[in-house]
Phi, psi and omega in degrees: 000129183243099177245012184300328179296344176258007181077021182246125179243093180237148172247170179300328179292336176290330183283313178056059176148179181276332184224135183198144169243133183231142171247114187273163182301332180266023175070019174269145178249132180237130172247120183242131169227139182280001178222164168271120185296134179229330183266167177301317179299316180293321177293325178291325175294319176303314179298320177302313182290325175299318178302316177300317179299317179297319177301314179301311185296308185287327175298321181299327180263011172087016179257103179273146180293127178202178177296334179279339184245002186299329180292325176298315178299314182298317180295319180291322174299315179300313182297311181296318178301313180300316181297319179292315180299321178295330178282319186277337180206067187297333181274348181274343185236153176225000000 
């Protein structure tokens, strides 16, 4: 896995699995899947990992999930999901 151009130095042993979300010491968040999701099951796993990433990001800035903050979580999940979908299948979505 080559993420060095993003300043991330991870090996496969750091990932430990097919799907993983990581929050690194330098405050970077990494979502790893060993495939590009195409099936309903794979897309649901992607959503699961996106949720973990959102938890890492918002927890780091002190926003805990609650009834008062759920909209912030929902918007960030929506934004990250859209960005990933545009990368994995840019011609399928508009």
